[in-house]
N, CA, C and O atoms as a CHARMM CRD file, in Angstrom:
* protein
*
  352
    1    1 MET  N     97.38800 192.54400  90.93300 PROA 1      0.00000
    2    1 MET  CA    96.51800 191.68000  90.18400 PROA 1      0.00000
    3    1 MET  C     97.15000 190.30300  90.00300 PROA 1      0.00000
    4    1 MET  O     96.46900 189.28400  90.11200 PROA 1      0.00000
    5    2 ILE  N     98.42500 190.27600  89.73200 PROA 2      0.00000
    6    2 ILE  CA    99.09700 189.00200  89.49500 PROA 2      0.00000
    7    2 ILE  C     99.10400 188.15400  90.76600 PROA 2      0.00000
    8    2 ILE  O     98.91700 186.93900  90.69700 PROA 2      0.00000
    9    3 SER  N     99.31500 188.77300  91.91400 PROA 3      0.00000
   10    3 SER  CA    99.31400 188.00300  93.16400 PROA 3      0.00000
   11    3 SER  C     97.92000 187.45800  93.47300 PROA 3      0.00000
   12    3 SER  O     97.79500 186.34400  93.98100 PROA 3      0.00000
   13    4 PHE  N     96.86600 188.23100  93.17200 PROA 4      0.00000
   14    4 PHE  CA    95.50500 187.73900  93.37300 PROA 4      0.00000
   15    4 PHE  C     95.22700 186.55200  92.46600 PROA 4      0.00000
   16    4 PHE  O     94.63200 185.56600  92.90200 PROA 4      0.00000
   17    5 LEU  N     95.64700 186.63200  91.21200 PROA 5      0.00000
   18    5 LEU  CA    95.43900 185.51900  90.28400 PROA 5      0.00000
   19    5 LEU  C     96.21300 184.28200  90.73300 PROA 5      0.00000
   20    5 LEU  O     95.74500 183.15700  90.56400 PROA 5      0.00000
   21    6 GLY  N     97.38300 184.49100  91.29900 PROA 6      0.00000
   22    6 GLY  CA    98.14300 183.36100  91.82400 PROA 6      0.00000
   23    6 GLY  C     97.43100 182.70200  92.98900 PROA 6      0.00000
   24    6 GLY  O     97.37300 181.47500  93.07200 PROA 6      0.00000
   25    7 LEU  N     96.89000 183.50900  93.88900 PROA 7      0.00000
   26    7 LEU  CA    96.15900 182.97800  95.03400 PROA 7      0.00000
   27    7 LEU  C     94.91200 182.23800  94.59100 PROA 7      0.00000
   28    7 LEU  O     94.69000 181.09400  94.98500 PROA 7      0.00000
   29    8 ILE  N     94.11000 182.88000  93.78400 PROA 8      0.00000
   30    8 ILE  CA    92.85500 182.27500  93.35800 PROA 8      0.00000
   31    8 ILE  C     93.10900 181.07000  92.45800 PROA 8      0.00000
   32    8 ILE  O     92.31800 180.12700  92.44100 PROA 8      0.00000
   33    9 GLY  N     94.20200 181.09900  91.71800 PROA 9      0.00000
   34    9 GLY  CA    94.53600 179.96600  90.85800 PROA 9      0.00000
   35    9 GLY  C     94.81800 178.70600  91.65000 PROA 9      0.00000
   36    9 GLY  O     94.57100 177.59800  91.17500 PROA 9      0.00000
   37   10 TYR  N     95.33300 178.87200  92.84900 PROA 10     0.00000
   38   10 TYR  CA    95.60600 177.73500  93.71900 PROA 10     0.00000
   39   10 TYR  C     94.30700 177.03800  94.12200 PROA 10     0.00000
   40   10 TYR  O     94.28900 175.82600  94.33700 PROA 10     0.00000
   41   11 TYR  N     93.22900 177.80000  94.22100 PROA 11     0.00000
   42   11 TYR  CA    91.93100 177.27200  94.64000 PROA 11     0.00000
   43   11 TYR  C     90.95600 177.10900  93.47400 PROA 11     0.00000
   44   11 TYR  O     89.75600 176.94900  93.69700 PROA 11     0.00000
   45   12 CYS  N     91.44300 177.14700  92.25500 PROA 12     0.00000
   46   12 CYS  CA    90.55700 177.15000  91.09100 PROA 12     0.00000
   47   12 CYS  C     89.63700 175.94100  91.02700 PROA 12     0.00000
   48   12 CYS  O     88.54900 176.03300  90.45800 PROA 12     0.00000
   49   13 ILE  N     90.03900 174.82000  91.59100 PROA 13     0.00000
   50   13 ILE  CA    89.17700 173.63900  91.52500 PROA 13     0.00000
   51   13 ILE  C     87.90900 173.81100  92.35300 PROA 13     0.00000
   52   13 ILE  O     86.95000 173.06300  92.16600 PROA 13     0.00000
   53   14 PHE  N     87.88600 174.77500  93.25700 PROA 14     0.00000
   54   14 PHE  CA    86.70900 175.00100  94.08700 PROA 14     0.00000
   55   14 PHE  C     85.74400 176.02800  93.49500 PROA 14     0.00000
   56   14 PHE  O     84.62700 176.17700  93.99100 PROA 14     0.00000
   57   15 VAL  N     86.15200 176.73000  92.45200 PROA 15     0.00000
   58   15 VAL  CA    85.31800 177.77900  91.85300 PROA 15     0.00000
   59   15 VAL  C     84.81100 177.28700  90.50800 PROA 15     0.00000
   60   15 VAL  O     85.59300 177.04500  89.58800 PROA 15     0.00000
   61   16 LYS  N     83.49800 177.14100  90.40100 PROA 16     0.00000
   62   16 LYS  CA    82.89500 176.65800  89.16200 PROA 16     0.00000
   63   16 LYS  C     83.14300 177.66400  88.03500 PROA 16     0.00000
   64   16 LYS  O     82.99200 178.87000  88.23200 PROA 16     0.00000
   65   17 ASP  N     83.52000 177.17000  86.86300 PROA 17     0.00000
   66   17 ASP  CA    83.79000 177.98000  85.66200 PROA 17     0.00000
   67   17 ASP  C     84.90100 178.99900  85.90300 PROA 17     0.00000
   68   17 ASP  O     84.83700 180.12600  85.41200 PROA 17     0.00000
   69   18 PHE  N     85.90800 178.60000  86.65500 PROA 18     0.00000
   70   18 PHE  CA    87.00100 179.50100  87.00900 PROA 18     0.00000
   71   18 PHE  C     87.64200 180.15000  85.79000 PROA 18     0.00000
   72   18 PHE  O     87.80600 181.36900  85.75300 PROA 18     0.00000
   73   19 SER  N     88.00600 179.34500  84.79000 PROA 19     0.00000
   74   19 SER  CA    88.74100 179.89200  83.64900 PROA 19     0.00000
   75   19 SER  C     87.92000 180.91800  82.87200 PROA 19     0.00000
   76   19 SER  O     88.46900 181.89900  82.37100 PROA 19     0.00000
   77   20 GLN  N     86.62700 180.70100  82.77100 PROA 20     0.00000
   78   20 GLN  CA    85.78100 181.67200  82.06700 PROA 20     0.00000
   79   20 GLN  C     85.65300 182.97300  82.85600 PROA 20     0.00000
   80   20 GLN  O     85.66100 184.06100  82.28100 PROA 20     0.00000
   81   21 ILE  N     85.53500 182.85100  84.16000 PROA 21     0.00000
   82   21 ILE  CA    85.38300 184.04100  84.99900 PROA 21     0.00000
   83   21 ILE  C     86.67100 184.85100  85.03900 PROA 21     0.00000
   84   21 ILE  O     86.63300 186.08000  84.97800 PROA 21     0.00000
   85   22 ALA  N     87.81000 184.17400  85.14200 PROA 22     0.00000
   86   22 ALA  CA    89.09600 184.85500  85.33500 PROA 22     0.00000
   87   22 ALA  C     89.71600 185.39900  84.05300 PROA 22     0.00000
   88   22 ALA  O     90.76300 186.04200  84.12000 PROA 22     0.00000
   89   23 THR  N     89.12300 185.17000  82.90900 PROA 23     0.00000
   90   23 THR  CA    89.71000 185.59200  81.63200 PROA 23     0.00000
   91   23 THR  C     89.98300 187.09000  81.57800 PROA 23     0.00000
   92   23 THR  O     91.07300 187.50400  81.18200 PROA 23     0.00000
   93   24 SER  N     89.00900 187.90900  81.97100 PROA 24     0.00000
   94   24 SER  CA    89.20700 189.36300  81.89100 PROA 24     0.00000
   95   24 SER  C     90.31700 189.83400  82.83300 PROA 24     0.00000
   96   24 SER  O     91.03700 190.78000  82.51500 PROA 24     0.00000
   97   25 LEU  N     90.46000 189.18600  83.98000 PROA 25     0.00000
   98   25 LEU  CA    91.52800 189.55000  84.91000 PROA 25     0.00000
   99   25 LEU  C     92.88500 189.07300  84.39600 PROA 25     0.00000
  100   25 LEU  O     93.88700 189.77200  84.54400 PROA 25     0.00000
  101   26 ALA  N     92.91800 187.89900  83.80300 PROA 26     0.00000
  102   26 ALA  CA    94.17300 187.37600  83.25900 PROA 26     0.00000
  103   26 ALA  C     94.66400 188.24500  82.10900 PROA 26     0.00000
  104   26 ALA  O     95.87000 188.40400  81.92400 PROA 26     0.00000
  105   27 ASN  N     93.75500 188.79900  81.34700 PROA 27     0.00000
  106   27 ASN  CA    94.14500 189.69300  80.24800 PROA 27     0.00000
  107   27 ASN  C     94.82900 190.95300  80.76500 PROA 27     0.00000
  108   27 ASN  O     95.68800 191.51200  80.08300 PROA 27     0.00000
  109   28 LEU  N     94.45900 191.40600  81.96000 PROA 28     0.00000
  110   28 LEU  CA    95.09600 192.58900  82.53600 PROA 28     0.00000
  111   28 LEU  C     96.56900 192.34100  82.85800 PROA 28     0.00000
  112   28 LEU  O     97.37500 193.27200  82.85500 PROA 28     0.00000
  113   29 ALA  N     96.91300 191.09300  83.13200 PROA 29     0.00000
  114   29 ALA  CA    98.28400 190.76100  83.51600 PROA 29     0.00000
  115   29 ALA  C     99.23100 190.64900  82.31700 PROA 29     0.00000
  116   29 ALA  O    100.44600 190.56100  82.49700 PROA 29     0.00000
  117   30 LYS  N     98.69100 190.65200  81.11000 PROA 30     0.00000
  118   30 LYS  CA    99.53200 190.55400  79.91700 PROA 30     0.00000
  119   30 LYS  C    100.30300 191.84700  79.69700 PROA 30     0.00000
  120   30 LYS  O     99.78800 192.94100  79.92800 PROA 30     0.00000
  121   31 LYS  N    101.53100 191.70600  79.25300 PROA 31     0.00000
  122   31 LYS  CA   102.36000 192.89000  78.98600 PROA 31     0.00000
  123   31 LYS  C    101.86500 193.67300  77.78000 PROA 31     0.00000
  124   31 LYS  O    102.09900 194.87800  77.68400 PROA 31     0.00000
  125   32 THR  N    101.18400 193.00300  76.86100 PROA 32     0.00000
  126   32 THR  CA   100.72200 193.66000  75.63700 PROA 32     0.00000
  127   32 THR  C     99.39300 194.38600  75.81700 PROA 32     0.00000
  128   32 THR  O     98.94700 195.09800  74.91700 PROA 32     0.00000
  129   33 THR  N     98.76300 194.20900  76.97000 PROA 33     0.00000
  130   33 THR  CA    97.46500 194.82100  77.21500 PROA 33     0.00000
  131   33 THR  C     97.61500 196.03900  78.11300 PROA 33     0.00000
  132   33 THR  O     98.32100 195.99400  79.12100 PROA 33     0.00000
  133   34 MET  N     96.94800 197.12700  77.74300 PROA 34     0.00000
  134   34 MET  CA    96.95000 198.31300  78.58800 PROA 34     0.00000
  135   34 MET  C     96.05000 198.05500  79.79400 PROA 34     0.00000
  136   34 MET  O     94.93400 197.56000  79.63900 PROA 34     0.00000
  137   35 TYR  N     96.52700 198.38600  80.99100 PROA 35     0.00000
  138   35 TYR  CA    95.76900 198.13100  82.21300 PROA 35     0.00000
  139   35 TYR  C     94.58800 199.07800  82.28500 PROA 35     0.00000
  140   35 TYR  O     94.75200 200.29200  82.40500 PROA 35     0.00000
  141   36 GLU  N     93.39300 198.50400  82.21000 PROA 36     0.00000
  142   36 GLU  CA    92.17100 199.29200  82.33000 PROA 36     0.00000
  143   36 GLU  C     91.15300 198.46600  83.10400 PROA 36     0.00000
  144   36 GLU  O     90.67200 197.44400  82.61600 PROA 36     0.00000
  145   37 TRP  N     90.82900 198.91300  84.31400 PROA 37     0.00000
  146   37 TRP  CA    89.89400 198.18900  85.16700 PROA 37     0.00000
  147   37 TRP  C     88.48400 198.52700  84.70500 PROA 37     0.00000
  148   37 TRP  O     88.01000 199.64700  84.89700 PROA 37     0.00000
  149   38 THR  N     87.82200 197.55900  84.09900 PROA 38     0.00000
  150   38 THR  CA    86.49000 197.76400  83.55200 PROA 38     0.00000
  151   38 THR  C     85.42700 197.14400  84.45400 PROA 38     0.00000
  152   38 THR  O     85.73900 196.48700  85.44700 PROA 38     0.00000
  153   39 TYR  N     84.17400 197.36600  84.08900 PROA 39     0.00000
  154   39 TYR  CA    83.06400 196.76200  84.82500 PROA 39     0.00000
  155   39 TYR  C     83.16200 195.24300  84.77200 PROA 39     0.00000
  156   39 TYR  O     82.85900 194.56400  85.75300 PROA 39     0.00000
  157   40 LYS  N     83.58200 194.71200  83.63600 PROA 40     0.00000
  158   40 LYS  CA    83.72800 193.26300  83.47700 PROA 40     0.00000
  159   40 LYS  C     84.80900 192.72000  84.42100 PROA 40     0.00000
  160   40 LYS  O     84.65800 191.63100  84.97500 PROA 40     0.00000
  161   41 CYS  N     85.88500 193.47000  84.60100 PROA 41     0.00000
  162   41 CYS  CA    86.95100 193.06900  85.52300 PROA 41     0.00000
  163   41 CYS  C     86.45000 193.07500  86.96200 PROA 41     0.00000
  164   41 CYS  O     86.72200 192.14700  87.72400 PROA 41     0.00000
  165   42 GLU  N     85.72500 194.11200  87.32600 PROA 42     0.00000
  166   42 GLU  CA    85.18000 194.21000  88.68600 PROA 42     0.00000
  167   42 GLU  C     84.19600 193.06900  88.95400 PROA 42     0.00000
  168   42 GLU  O     84.20400 192.47000  90.02900 PROA 42     0.00000
  169   43 GLU  N     83.36300 192.78100  87.97600 PROA 43     0.00000
  170   43 GLU  CA    82.39900 191.69300  88.11100 PROA 43     0.00000
  171   43 GLU  C     83.10900 190.34500  88.29100 PROA 43     0.00000
  172   43 GLU  O     82.69800 189.53500  89.12200 PROA 43     0.00000
  173   44 ALA  N     84.16100 190.10900  87.52300 PROA 44     0.00000
  174   44 ALA  CA    84.93600 188.87000  87.64000 PROA 44     0.00000
  175   44 ALA  C     85.61400 188.78700  88.99500 PROA 44     0.00000
  176   44 ALA  O     85.61600 187.72900  89.62400 PROA 44     0.00000
  177   45 PHE  N     86.19000 189.89100  89.45200 PROA 45     0.00000
  178   45 PHE  CA    86.85800 189.93100  90.75100 PROA 45     0.00000
  179   45 PHE  C     85.88400 189.58900  91.86700 PROA 45     0.00000
  180   45 PHE  O     86.19500 188.77200  92.73300 PROA 45     0.00000
  181   46 GLN  N     84.71800 190.20200  91.85400 PROA 46     0.00000
  182   46 GLN  CA    83.71900 189.95400  92.89600 PROA 46     0.00000
  183   46 GLN  C     83.20300 188.51300  92.84900 PROA 46     0.00000
  184   46 GLN  O     82.96900 187.90400  93.89300 PROA 46     0.00000
  185   47 GLU  N     83.02700 187.97500  91.65400 PROA 47     0.00000
  186   47 GLU  CA    82.55200 186.59600  91.50800 PROA 47     0.00000
  187   47 GLU  C     83.58100 185.59800  92.04300 PROA 47     0.00000
  188   47 GLU  O     83.21300 184.63200  92.71100 PROA 47     0.00000
  189   48 LEU  N     84.85100 185.81900  91.75800 PROA 48     0.00000
  190   48 LEU  CA    85.90200 184.94700  92.27700 PROA 48     0.00000
  191   48 LEU  C     86.01200 185.06600  93.79700 PROA 48     0.00000
  192   48 LEU  O     86.23500 184.07300  94.48900 PROA 48     0.00000
  193   49 LYS  N     85.85800 186.26600  94.30100 PROA 49     0.00000
  194   49 LYS  CA    85.90100 186.48600  95.74300 PROA 49     0.00000
  195   49 LYS  C     84.73700 185.76000  96.42900 PROA 49     0.00000
  196   49 LYS  O     84.91500 185.14400  97.48000 PROA 49     0.00000
  197   50 ARG  N     83.56100 185.84000  95.83200 PROA 50     0.00000
  198   50 ARG  CA    82.40000 185.11900  96.37200 PROA 50     0.00000
  199   50 ARG  C     82.63600 183.61300  96.33800 PROA 50     0.00000
  200   50 ARG  O     82.26400 182.89800  97.26800 PROA 50     0.00000
  201   51 GLY  N     83.25900 183.13400  95.25700 PROA 51     0.00000
  202   51 GLY  CA    83.53200 181.70800  95.13200 PROA 51     0.00000
  203   51 GLY  C     84.43800 181.18200  96.22800 PROA 51     0.00000
  204   51 GLY  O     84.29400 180.03800  96.65900 PROA 51     0.00000
  205   52 LEU  N     85.36700 182.00700  96.68200 PROA 52     0.00000
  206   52 LEU  CA    86.28600 181.58900  97.74400 PROA 52     0.00000
  207   52 LEU  C     85.68500 181.68900  99.13800 PROA 52     0.00000
  208   52 LEU  O     86.11300 180.97800 100.04700 PROA 52     0.00000
  209   53 THR  N     84.71900 182.54500  99.31300 PROA 53     0.00000
  210   53 THR  CA    84.18800 182.79200 100.64900 PROA 53     0.00000
  211   53 THR  C     82.77100 182.25900 100.84400 PROA 53     0.00000
  212   53 THR  O     82.14600 182.54000 101.86600 PROA 53     0.00000
  213   54 SER  N     82.26300 181.50700  99.89700 PROA 54     0.00000
  214   54 SER  CA    80.90100 180.99200 100.01000 PROA 54     0.00000
  215   54 SER  C     80.84300 179.85500 101.03400 PROA 54     0.00000
  216   54 SER  O     81.86400 179.26500 101.38600 PROA 54     0.00000
  217   55 ALA  N     79.64700 179.56700 101.49300 PROA 55     0.00000
  218   55 ALA  CA    79.45600 178.53000 102.50500 PROA 55     0.00000
  219   55 ALA  C     79.89000 177.15900 102.00000 PROA 55     0.00000
  220   55 ALA  O     80.40300 176.35600 102.77900 PROA 55     0.00000
  221   56 SER  N     79.69600 176.87700 100.72700 PROA 56     0.00000
  222   56 SER  CA    80.08900 175.56800 100.19900 PROA 56     0.00000
  223   56 SER  C     81.60700 175.41100 100.17400 PROA 56     0.00000
  224   56 SER  O     82.11800 174.29100 100.16300 PROA 56     0.00000
  225   57 MET  N     82.31800 176.52000 100.16400 PROA 57     0.00000
  226   57 MET  CA    83.77500 176.48300 100.16200 PROA 57     0.00000
  227   57 MET  C     84.32600 176.34200 101.57300 PROA 57     0.00000
  228   57 MET  O     85.44000 175.85000 101.75500 PROA 57     0.00000
  229   58 LEU  N     83.56500 176.76400 102.57000 PROA 58     0.00000
  230   58 LEU  CA    84.07000 176.81500 103.93900 PROA 58     0.00000
  231   58 LEU  C     83.22000 175.98400 104.90300 PROA 58     0.00000
  232   58 LEU  O     82.65300 176.53700 105.84500 PROA 58     0.00000
  233   59 PRO  N     83.11900 174.67600 104.69100 PROA 59     0.00000
  234   59 PRO  CA    82.31700 173.86300 105.62300 PROA 59     0.00000
  235   59 PRO  C     83.06900 173.62800 106.93400 PROA 59     0.00000
  236   59 PRO  O     84.29200 173.76200 106.99100 PROA 59     0.00000
  237   60 LEU  N     82.33900 173.28400 107.96600 PROA 60     0.00000
  238   60 LEU  CA    82.95600 172.95400 109.24800 PROA 60     0.00000
  239   60 LEU  C     83.57000 171.55500 109.15900 PROA 60     0.00000
  240   60 LEU  O     83.01400 170.68400 108.49000 PROA 60     0.00000
  241   61 PRO  N     84.69100 171.32900 109.81300 PROA 61     0.00000
  242   61 PRO  CA    85.31800 170.00100 109.77700 PROA 61     0.00000
  243   61 PRO  C     84.49400 168.97600 110.54600 PROA 61     0.00000
  244   61 PRO  O     83.74100 169.31100 111.46000 PROA 61     0.00000
  245   62 THR  N     84.66100 167.71500 110.14900 PROA 62     0.00000
  246   62 THR  CA    83.99600 166.61600 110.84700 PROA 62     0.00000
  247   62 THR  C     85.04400 165.59500 111.27100 PROA 62     0.00000
  248   62 THR  O     86.15200 165.57200 110.73600 PROA 62     0.00000
  249   63 ASN  N     84.69700 164.77200 112.21200 PROA 63     0.00000
  250   63 ASN  CA    85.61400 163.73100 112.66300 PROA 63     0.00000
  251   63 ASN  C     85.53200 162.48100 111.79600 PROA 63     0.00000
  252   63 ASN  O     86.31100 161.54700 111.98600 PROA 63     0.00000
  253   64 ASP  N     84.60800 162.45000 110.85400 PROA 64     0.00000
  254   64 ASP  CA    84.40800 161.27300 110.00600 PROA 64     0.00000
  255   64 ASP  C     85.41200 161.18100 108.86400 PROA 64     0.00000
  256   64 ASP  O     85.61000 160.09700 108.31400 PROA 64     0.00000
  257   65 GLU  N     86.03600 162.26100 108.50000 PROA 65     0.00000
  258   65 GLU  CA    86.94100 162.29400 107.35200 PROA 65     0.00000
  259   65 GLU  C     88.36700 162.60600 107.79500 PROA 65     0.00000
  260   65 GLU  O     88.58600 163.18700 108.85800 PROA 65     0.00000
  261   66 ASP  N     89.33500 162.21000 106.96400 PROA 66     0.00000
  262   66 ASP  CA    90.74000 162.48800 107.24100 PROA 66     0.00000
  263   66 ASP  C     91.09800 163.93300 106.89800 PROA 66     0.00000
  264   66 ASP  O     90.43800 164.57000 106.07700 PROA 66     0.00000
  265   67 PHE  N     92.14300 164.43500 107.53500 PROA 67     0.00000
  266   67 PHE  CA    92.68100 165.75400 107.23800 PROA 67     0.00000
  267   67 PHE  C     93.95700 165.59900 106.41500 PROA 67     0.00000
  268   67 PHE  O     94.68600 164.61800 106.56600 PROA 67     0.00000
  269   68 VAL  N     94.22200 166.57000 105.54700 PROA 68     0.00000
  270   68 VAL  CA    95.43400 166.58500 104.73200 PROA 68     0.00000
  271   68 VAL  C     96.11000 167.93400 104.93100 PROA 68     0.00000
  272   68 VAL  O     95.44400 168.96900 104.93100 PROA 68     0.00000
  273   69 VAL  N     97.43000 167.93000 105.10000 PROA 69     0.00000
  274   69 VAL  CA    98.18900 169.16900 105.21900 PROA 69     0.00000
  275   69 VAL  C     98.91200 169.41400 103.90400 PROA 69     0.00000
  276   69 VAL  O     99.70300 168.58200 103.46000 PROA 69     0.00000
  277   70 TYR  N     98.64300 170.55700 103.28100 PROA 70     0.00000
  278   70 TYR  CA    99.35000 170.98800 102.08100 PROA 70     0.00000
  279   70 TYR  C    100.32000 172.08000 102.49200 PROA 70     0.00000
  280   70 TYR  O     99.94700 173.00800 103.21000 PROA 70     0.00000
  281   71 SER  N    101.56100 171.97600 102.03900 PROA 71     0.00000
  282   71 SER  CA   102.54300 173.00000 102.39500 PROA 71     0.00000
  283   71 SER  C    103.28300 173.49600 101.16300 PROA 71     0.00000
  284   71 SER  O    103.43200 172.78200 100.17200 PROA 71     0.00000
  285   72 ASP  N    103.73600 174.72000 101.25200 PROA 72     0.00000
  286   72 ASP  CA   104.50900 175.34800 100.18900 PROA 72     0.00000
  287   72 ASP  C    105.63800 176.11000 100.88100 PROA 72     0.00000
  288   72 ASP  O    105.38700 177.01100 101.68200 PROA 72     0.00000
  289   73 THR  N    106.86800 175.74900 100.57100 PROA 73     0.00000
  290   73 THR  CA   107.99500 176.39300 101.23000 PROA 73     0.00000
  291   73 THR  C    108.90700 177.06100 100.21400 PROA 73     0.00000
  292   73 THR  O    108.96000 176.66500  99.04900 PROA 73     0.00000
  293   74 SER  N    109.60600 178.05400 100.66000 PROA 74     0.00000
  294   74 SER  CA   110.62000 178.72700  99.84500 PROA 74     0.00000
  295   74 SER  C    111.68200 179.26800 100.78800 PROA 74     0.00000
  296   74 SER  O    111.60000 179.07400 102.00100 PROA 74     0.00000
  297   75 LYS  N    112.67000 179.94000 100.23800 PROA 75     0.00000
  298   75 LYS  CA   113.70200 180.54600 101.08300 PROA 75     0.00000
  299   75 LYS  C    113.13800 181.67200 101.94000 PROA 75     0.00000
  300   75 LYS  O    113.70800 182.02500 102.97200 PROA 75     0.00000
  301   76 ASN  N    112.00800 182.23500 101.50200 PROA 76     0.00000
  302   76 ASN  CA   111.45600 183.39900 102.18900 PROA 76     0.00000
  303   76 ASN  C    110.33700 183.09100 103.16600 PROA 76     0.00000
  304   76 ASN  O    109.99300 183.93900 103.98900 PROA 76     0.00000
  305   77 GLY  N    109.75600 181.89200 103.09400 PROA 77     0.00000
  306   77 GLY  CA   108.63500 181.64500 103.98800 PROA 77     0.00000
  307   77 GLY  C    108.05400 180.25600 103.85000 PROA 77     0.00000
  308   77 GLY  O    108.54000 179.42200 103.08500 PROA 77     0.00000
  309   78 LEU  N    107.00400 180.03600 104.61000 PROA 78     0.00000
  310   78 LEU  CA   106.32000 178.75900 104.65600 PROA 78     0.00000
  311   78 LEU  C    104.82800 179.02700 104.71100 PROA 78     0.00000
  312   78 LEU  O    104.37300 179.87300 105.48100 PROA 78     0.00000
  313   79 GLY  N    104.07600 178.32000 103.91100 PROA 79     0.00000
  314   79 GLY  CA   102.63000 178.42400 103.95200 PROA 79     0.00000
  315   79 GLY  C    102.03900 177.03700 104.02900 PROA 79     0.00000
  316   79 GLY  O    102.49900 176.12600 103.34200 PROA 79     0.00000
  317   80 CYS  N    101.02400 176.86500 104.85600 PROA 80     0.00000
  318   80 CYS  CA   100.38500 175.56100 105.02100 PROA 80     0.00000
  319   80 CYS  C     98.87400 175.72900 105.06900 PROA 80     0.00000
  320   80 CYS  O     98.35800 176.76500 105.48800 PROA 80     0.00000
  321   81 MET  N     98.17500 174.68400 104.62800 PROA 81     0.00000
  322   81 MET  CA    96.72200 174.63800 104.71300 PROA 81     0.00000
  323   81 MET  C     96.32700 173.28000 105.25900 PROA 81     0.00000
  324   81 MET  O     96.88900 172.25700 104.86600 PROA 81     0.00000
  325   82 LEU  N     95.37800 173.27000 106.15000 PROA 82     0.00000
  326   82 LEU  CA    94.79700 172.03900 106.65200 PROA 82     0.00000
  327   82 LEU  C     93.47000 171.85700 105.93100 PROA 82     0.00000
  328   82 LEU  O     92.56600 172.68100 106.07000 PROA 82     0.00000
  329   83 ILE  N     93.35100 170.77900 105.16100 PROA 83     0.00000
  330   83 ILE  CA    92.18300 170.59000 104.31500 PROA 83     0.00000
  331   83 ILE  C     91.52600 169.25400 104.65800 PROA 83     0.00000
  332   83 ILE  O     92.19500 168.25300 104.91400 PROA 83     0.00000
  333   84 GLN  N     90.20900 169.27700 104.65400 PROA 84     0.00000
  334   84 GLN  CA    89.45300 168.04900 104.82300 PROA 84     0.00000
  335   84 GLN  C     88.51400 167.95400 103.63100 PROA 84     0.00000
  336   84 GLN  O     87.63300 168.79500 103.45300 PROA 84     0.00000
  337   85 VAL  N     88.70800 166.93200 102.82600 PROA 85     0.00000
  338   85 VAL  CA    87.87600 166.74600 101.64800 PROA 85     0.00000
  339   85 VAL  C     86.64200 165.96800 102.07400 PROA 85     0.00000
  340   85 VAL  O     86.73900 164.82000 102.50800 PROA 85     0.00000
  341   86 ILE  N     85.49900 166.59100 101.94900 PROA 86     0.00000
  342   86 ILE  CA    84.23200 165.97300 102.33600 PROA 86     0.00000
  343   86 ILE  C     83.49800 165.57700 101.07000 PROA 86     0.00000
  344   86 ILE  O     83.14000 166.43300 100.26100 PROA 86     0.00000
  345   87 VAL  N     83.27400 164.30000 100.89700 PROA 87     0.00000
  346   87 VAL  CA    82.58800 163.78600  99.72600 PROA 87     0.00000
  347   87 VAL  C     81.10800 163.69500 100.05000 PROA 87     0.00000
  348   87 VAL  O     80.70500 163.00600 100.98700 PROA 87     0.00000
  349   88 SER  N     80.30100 164.40000  99.26100 PROA 88     0.00000
  350   88 SER  CA    78.84800 164.40200  99.50600 PROA 88     0.00000
  351   88 SER  C     78.17400 163.27700  98.78600 PROA 88     0.00000
  352   88 SER  O     76.95600 163.12600  98.87900 PROA 88     0.00000
């Protein structure tokens, strides 16, 4: 759960009402909370998953806009994303 929240948190600016949706999942990660996967947690998980895979999140690139490379490195690995911000 914590790794999923870390991944989705990186893309939170693309998911409308992210903090409200992710609240039930974030509560599961607390040490003081007993882990119980509820209907509300499943609903939040599916909504966040839809937010990342929706058509508005995954447009085709165009030659009219610049590309930006975001990278994250550590001793264990390297991760990169090629992003094109399209202003509508």
